[in-house]
N, C-alpha and C positions, 0 to 999 in steps of 0.2 A: 185160624188163630195167629199163625205166623205173619200173614198179611196184615192183620190188625196191628201187631207190634211194629212192623215196618212203617206203616202209615203214621203211627204215633210218633216215631222218631223223626219222620219227615216234617212234621209240624213244628219241630223244635230244632232247627239246625244249629243254633248257637249253643244249645245245652251241651253238645258234644265237646266243646272247647272249655268247659268250666273247670275241669280237673286236670292237673298235670299228671304225667305218666306214673310217677311213684305212687300217687294216691289211687289211681285206677288199679294198679297192681295190688295194692294193699286192701282195697275193698273186696277184691276177688278172694283174697285170703280169708276175709271175714266170713265169706260164704262157707268156708270149711270148718267153721265153729261147730262143735257137737250140738245138734239141736235137741238131743234128749236130755231129760232132767239129770242133773249131776247126782252122784252118789251122796247119801246123807253125810253131813259134816258132823263129826263127833263133838266139835266145839261150838255147835250152833247155840244161839240163845233161844229161849222159849218163843220169841217172836218169829223166828225163822222156821219153826217146825209146825206152824199152823197149816191146816189142810188147804189145798188149792181150791179156789172158788171162782176163778176168773174165766176158765175155759171149759166148754163142753163140746163133745163131738157134734159136728153138723154135716154129715155125709150127704145130706139131701141137696146141698147146693149144687145145682147142675153145672154152673160155670166152673167152679173149683174142681168138681169131679171130672169134668171134661178135660181141663188142663192137666190134671194128674194122669189121666189115661193117655193123653197125647204125649206126655213126657216119657211114658214107658215104651213108646215105639222105638225101634232100633234104626229109624231113618235119621238122616242128617238133621231134619227139622225137629224131630222128637228129641234128639240129643241136645239141640240148641235150647229148646224150652226147658229141659231138665237142668241145663247148666245155668240158665238165667233165674229160675224160680226155685224156691224151697217151700214145699207144701207141708212140712211136718209141723203139727201143732206143738207149741212149746208149753211146758209146765211153768207157770209163773207163780210168784209168791202172791199172797192175798193182797188185794188193793184195800188200803185202809186198815186201821187197827181198832175197829169198833169205836170206842170213845176213850181209849186208854192213852194217857199222855206219856211221852217217851222219857221224861226226866225221872221216872220212878222205876224203870226196869232194872236198874242196878243198885237200888237203894239199900240192899242188905250189906253192901260193901262200903258204905259211907264211913269216912274217917279211918279206914284201915291204911297201914303203911304200904306204899308201892315198893315191893321187894325187887322186881325186875320187869323189864319191858322187852318183849320179843316181837320184832317187826319182820313181816314177810311181805315182800313186794313182788307182784306177778307181772309178767310181760303182757303186751296187749293181745296177743293171739294164742289160742290153744290152751288157756288156763281158765279155771273156774274159781271164783272167790268162795263159793260154798263147798268146794272140794279142792283144797290146795294141793292134793296129791296128783291131780290130773296133770298130764304133760302134753305138749304138742305131739300129734299123732301122724302128721304127714309133712312132706317137704314144703308145702305151701305155708303152713303155720310156722314151721321152723325158719323158713326163708324170710317170712315177714318180720320176725323178731330180730333178724340180723340188721335190719334198717332202723331198729328201735333201741334207744338207750333207756334202760329201766330206771325208774325213779330211785334215787339214792335214799337209803334209810335216814341219812342226816336231814334230807328234805322233809321226810315224814315227821321226824322229831321236832322240826320247827313248828309244826302245827298241833303239837300235843299241849293240853292244858295241865298236865301233871308231869312230875319228874320222879325218878327213882329216889327213895329215901324220904319222900314227902307224904303227908296225909292226903288221901283221896277225898276231895271235896264233893258234896252232892252235885249231881248232874254233869260232872266232868267227863265221864265216859261217854254218855250219850251226846254231849256237846262236841266232844272231839270227833266222834264218828260223823256227825253232821258237817263239821268244818272240813274234814277230809273229803267228803262227797262233793262239797261245793267248790273244790279247787278244779281248775281247768285241766290239770294233767291226770286226774284220777277218775276212772269210770265209777267205781264203787269202793266201799270200805266197810270193814267189820272191826269193832273194838269190843272185847269182852274179857272177862276174868276166867282164868284157868281154874275151874272149880276143883280139879283133882289135886291141886297143890295149895289151895287157899287154906288159911288158918284163921282163927278168931281175930287176929290182930294184923294180918298182912295178906297181900295178894300178889299174884303174878299176872300181868296184863298181856294179852295176846292181841296183836294188830295185824290184819291182813288187808292189803290194798291191791287193786287191779288197775293197771295203767290204761289209758287210751293211746292210740298212735298219735303222737303230738304234732307231727309235721303235716301241714296242709298247704294247698296252693290252688290257684285258679289261673286260667288263661282264656281270655275272651277276644276273639279275632273280630274286629269291626270292619276292617278293610285291608288292602294289601299292605299299607304302611301305617295302620292304626290298630292298637290292641290295648288290653288291660291285663297286667300281670300282677299276681298276688302271691306272697310267700309268708307263711306264719309258722311259728314253733312255740307251743305253750309249755314246753318242758325241755329247754335247751340243756344238753349234756346231763339230763336227769336231775337237775338242780332246781327246777321250778322257775327258771328264768323264762321270760316270754318276750319274743320279738314279733312284730307285725309290720308288713310292708305291702304297699299297694302303689304301683306305678302305672300311669296311663300316658300313652304317647299317640301322636297323630291327630291331635285336636286342631281346631282352627286357631288362627292368631287372635289375640296378641301373645298368648303363651301356649305353645303346642303340647305341653306336658303337664301332668299333675302328679303329686307324690304325697303319701301319708305314711308315717312310720313311727314306731315307739319301741322302747326296750325297758322291761320291768325286772327288777331284782328283788326277791324276797329275802328277809332276814328273820332271825329268831324273834319270838314274842310278837309275831304278826306285824312286823314293821316292813313296809314296802317302799322302794324308791323307783321312780320312773322318769325317763326323759322322752319327749315326743316332738315331732316336727311335722308340719303340714304346709304345703305350698300348692295352692289352687288358683293363683293369680289374684282373684278377688277376695281370697280368704287365706291369709298366711298366719301361722301360729308356731311358736316355739316355747317350750316350757319344761320345767322339772319340779318334782316334789318328793318329799319324804313324809310318810304318813303311817299312822296306826289308828284303826277304827275300833269301835265297840263291837268286835266280832262275836263276842260271847257274852252271856248274861253275867259271867264272873269277871269280865274285864273291868278294871278299876279306872285306868287312865287311857285317854285317847288324845290324839292331836296331829298336827301336820304343819309343815313349812313348805311354801310353794312360791315359785317365781315364774311369771308368764309374760310373753310379748305378743301383741296382736297387730295385724295390718289388714284392714277390711275396707270394702266398698259398701256403703250404706245408701239406701234410697231416701231421698228427701222430696217432699211434695212441692209442686209448682202450681201457679195459677193458670187457668185456661187462657188462650188456646194452645199454650205450650204443652208439651208432653206432660202427663200427670206426675212423673217422677224424674229426678235426675240423680246420677250416681256421684257420690263424693267420697274421698278417702278419709279414713279414720285410723290413726295409729295411737296405741297406748300400751302401757305396761302395768302389771299388778304385782304386789308383794303381799303375801297372805300368811298369817300365823294364827293357829287356834289351839286351845287346850281344854279338855273336858275331864270331869271326875264323876264317876258313878258311885252312889251311896246305897248300901244295902238297907233294906227295911226289915224290921223284926218279923220273925216267923212265929205264927201261933199254931203251926202244925208240927208237932214234936217229931224230930228226926229228919225233917225236910227243909231245904232251903227255900226261902221266899223268892220266887222268880221276879218279883217287882223291883224296880230300881228308880231312885230319884237322882236326876242328873243335873249338874251345874257346869256350864261351859262359857268360855269367852273367846272372842275373835277380834283381830286387828287386820283390816284390809286397806291398803294404800293404792290409789290409782293415779297415774300420771299420764297426761296426754302429750304426745309429740306432735301430732297433726290433727286438727279438729275442724270440721267444716262450719260449725256454728258454735256460739258461746254456751249453749246449753250443756255441752260436754266440758265439765270443769274438773280440775285436779281436786281430789278429795281423800280424806282419811276417815274411815268408818270404824267405829268401836261398837261391837255387839255383845250382848249377854243373853243367855238362854237358861231357863229353868224348865224342867219337864219331868214327866212320869212315864215309865215304860214297863210293860209286862209282856213276856213272850213265852209261847209254847210252840211245840212242833209235833206234827203227825207225819207218819209215812204213808205214801200212796204211790200209785203207778198210773201210767197212761194219762198224764196231764200235759206236760210239754215234751216228755220223752216217750219211748216205745217199750217200756218194760223195766227200765232201770229204777232204782229206789229214788224217790223224790221227797224232799222235806217240805211240808206245807206249814207256813208260819201263821199263827193266830195270836191275838192279843190286843193290846190297847196302847196308844201313844198319845200323850197330850203335852203340848209345849207352848211357852210364852216367850217371845223374843222382844227385846227393847234395845235401842242403840242411839248413838249420836254421831252425826257426820259433820266434820269440818270441811266446808265447801267454799270455793272461791266466790260463788254467787250468793252465798248465804248459808249459814249453818242449818242443819235439818235434824229432826228426830225421826226414828223409825220404830214402828210398832207392828208386831206380827203374832198370829196365833195359828196353831195347827192341831188337828185332831184326826185320828184314824183308828179303825177297829176292823178286826177280821174274825170270822166264825167259820168253823169247818164241821161237817157231818158226813159220814159215809153214805147216809141215805138221802140227804138234802143237797150235798155239794158244798161249795165254798163261796163265801160272800165277803168282799172287802169294800169298805167305805172310807173315804178320806176327804178332808176339806181344809183349805188354807187361805188365809187372808193376810196381806201385808201392804203397808203404804208408808211413804215418807211424809213428814209434816214440816213445812218451813217454819222455823222458830219465830221469825219476826212478825208474820201475819197469819199464822195458822192455816196456810195454804196446803191442802193435801195433794201430793204429787206421786206419780209412778205407782199407782195402786194396782193390785192384782188379786182377784178372787178365783181360786181354782178348786175344782171338785173332781172326784174320781169314784166310779163304781165298777167293780169287776166281779162277775158271777159266772161260775161254771157248775153244771149239773153233776149229779153222781154219774158213775160209769154204768151205762146200759149194756146188756149182753144179749147177743143172739148167736148161739153156737160159738164159733171161733171168731166172731166179729164183736168188737166193742165200739161204742161211740159216746161222745159228750157234746153238749152245746155250750158255747161261750158267748157271753154278752159283756161288752165293755163300753162305758160312757166316760168321756172326759170333757171338762168345760174349763176354759181360761178366759176370764173377762178382764181386760185392761182398762184402767181408769186414769185419765190425765197423764198419758204417756208422753215422753219427749218426742219432738220431731225426728223422724228417721227411725223410730222404734216400732215400726210395723214389721215385727220379727216372726210372727206366728205363721206357720205353714201347715198345709193339710196334705202334703205329699208323703207317701210311704208310711213309715211307722208313726208319723205325727197325725195321720188322718186316714186317707183312703189307701189301702195297700195296692201297689202297682200304679198308682196315679202319679202323673208327672206333667209339668208345664215348662215354660221357658224360664222359670225361676223368679218371675216378677209377681206371682200371685202370693201376696203376703197381707196380713191384717193385724189389727190390734186385739181382736177377740175371736174365739172359735168355740164351737160345740160339735163334738164328734160322737157318733154311735157306730159300734162295730158288732156284727153278729157272725158267728162261725159255727158250723157243724163239722165235726171231725169223726170219721169212721176208721178204726184201726183194723186192718185185715191180717190174716195169718200168712200172707204172701211175703216172701223175701226175694229181693231182686239184687243180684250181685252183692249180697251181704247187707243191703239196705232194706229195712222193714218198710212196708208200704201202707199208706193211709190215704183216704179220699177226703177232700176238703171242699166245702161250699161256703161262700161268704156273701154278706150284704153290708155295705158301709154307706154312711151318710155324714156330711160335714157342712156346717154353716160357718161362714167366715165374714167378719166385718172388715171390708176392704176400703171403705170410704173414710178419709180422715175426719175426725170429729164425731164419728158415730161409733159408740161403744158396743151396742147390741149387735150380735152376729145374725139375729133372726130377721133383720130388715132386708137381707139379700136372699136370693134363691139358694137352696142347698145344692151341693155337689154330691153325686152318688156314684157308687161302684158296685157291680155284681159280678160274681165269678165262680168258677169251678176249677179244680186242679188235683194234683197228686203231691203228696209229701213223702219223701224218702228220708229215712234216718238210719244211720249206722252208729251205734253206741260205742264202737271200738275205735273211732277216729276222732280227732279234734274238730274237724269239719263234719259235724254230726248230721245236720239237717240240710236238705236241698228241696226246694219247692218249685214245681212247674205249674203255673197258674194261667188261666185264660180269664181276662177281665173285660167288662164292658162299662164304659163311663159316658153317660148321656151328654155331659157338658164339661168343658175345660180340658179334655184330653187332647194332646197334640197329634197323635199318630193314628192312622188307619180309621178315621171316622169314629173314634172312641173305643175301638177294639184293640186289645193288646195281649200278646203272649209274652210272659216274662218269667224269670227265675230269680230266686234269692236264697240265701243261706242263713239269714238272720232270724232270730226268734221275734215274733210279733207281740206275744203276750209274755208277761213275767210277773213274779211275785214281788210285792213291796214288803220288805221286812219291817219290824217294829223296833229297830235299833236306832240310836241317835247318831247323827252325823254332825258336821261342823255347823255352828250358828250361821244363818244367812238370811238374805231377803228372799221373798217368795220367787221361785225361779220363773223367769219369763222367757220361754224358748219354744 
């Protein structure tokens, strides 16, 4: 068994450089977390006291039993296996909540006055959110928290939808708990009423949050004088500030280095400000914005102000026998302002707030070009207006994108109509767009998300339709299947983007990485005007813990069609690109860099390395939920 582990590491020499030393030290600390169920929390909500139904004993598994027996040996190899793996079955909360919506779990306290708010913030290691009395028990847990700055109560108060002395509106408690869980600096959160002190007209609210270790980094050695260095902090000084940096050096000329960085500052009432900078020779960006989104169903106003500068190289087609593309420089800047208002609809369910909202918003976008290779890129001012309808609900589940943490599953409906007018140097244009999406969730059947969007400009003088885009998306994952201590799900994802009458040089669609085939890469010239992507994944969650990282097995199969020939809009006229693979996924819920994947992929065509075979690692999430909240009015995104 030890020989098997050694051979597995030899297959992945680069992976050992992916984490800087502080992160290695701290994931070892995560192994010291108490694997046994926490003591019952006297302040638990009824949802947290439901019986466990995720895990059953499965001692018949020969491999797991063999590893456990090997770990009990007093040899050096046995102690090494015991240090690397944790075989204790964990008691988890039930996945799913039958068909009960979360916005009614605190309905008996609607419109009571908030008398006090008590906030308890827990460090990343050695604490349990379901048992706040638990303390770090060993020097590893205590030592890990020395490197961590606990989230300040003032940061938690920034995310509350209620204040002391105000009436408690419907859904504000459950919505606040969801918003706290969705922040990058918090692992989990509980928001509940202290029933022992509640009165018919007032309540005391208790909030408990548990941090993640917010500092993360990466180091990838590519050669003696070439490397990639990353350093991120999603909770700088415990205030919720976020900075991200990625620096790469040792590349070939003309620019031997690359850099990407950003810094975000949150304010009260869900207002965020961010500055960012990117320099990758052929793609330079610098920008800043101040924004407030429709983060909650009770948010009335949203808007943003942004300023951005871009310097890019774009591909322009040429006639044979010359090379099919030439690179030209494009420089431009944008000024962007938008404002939205959400209107409540009347509720016919006595005592409950109607979750549906009618939204009206407007946007002004000005684009000015400093250098343009062809006249199609013209200075323009775009005015957009959107009206729409949105209804949102949320369920709790586990083992979707995480390994046991509480995850909020959005369901609902979104409909919107967008119209606008563009003042353009080459001729004024109108814009028309429509979008519709819907999501359904069932503990027995899984989750289904459907979305469709179409948008296009129409030149006013001759009714010529330009820069059209039709995009659709289908995401489905099955219910959670159980076999003893093992759980698994199947994921199916389909995306389609069809471009119509796009401008020269607008072959922007790629099928690399998260845009198409995971792990797939080319020399950067494989671009098209339309694409159709199918992704399948089977994920098995195991009870094994490796250095504090929970372990899952992954199998995937991807296919993508891309329209690469200018003037041909259909992607199905060309042969598809495919990818198949197996791998392991490690996830540590206690750190900001939660997921690391080590995958082996095979790509029959288009892959540049090793005859189509590739071993690669990444830390980004491939799937994610699409919420049903409104964002700024805009043209259908072509990217």
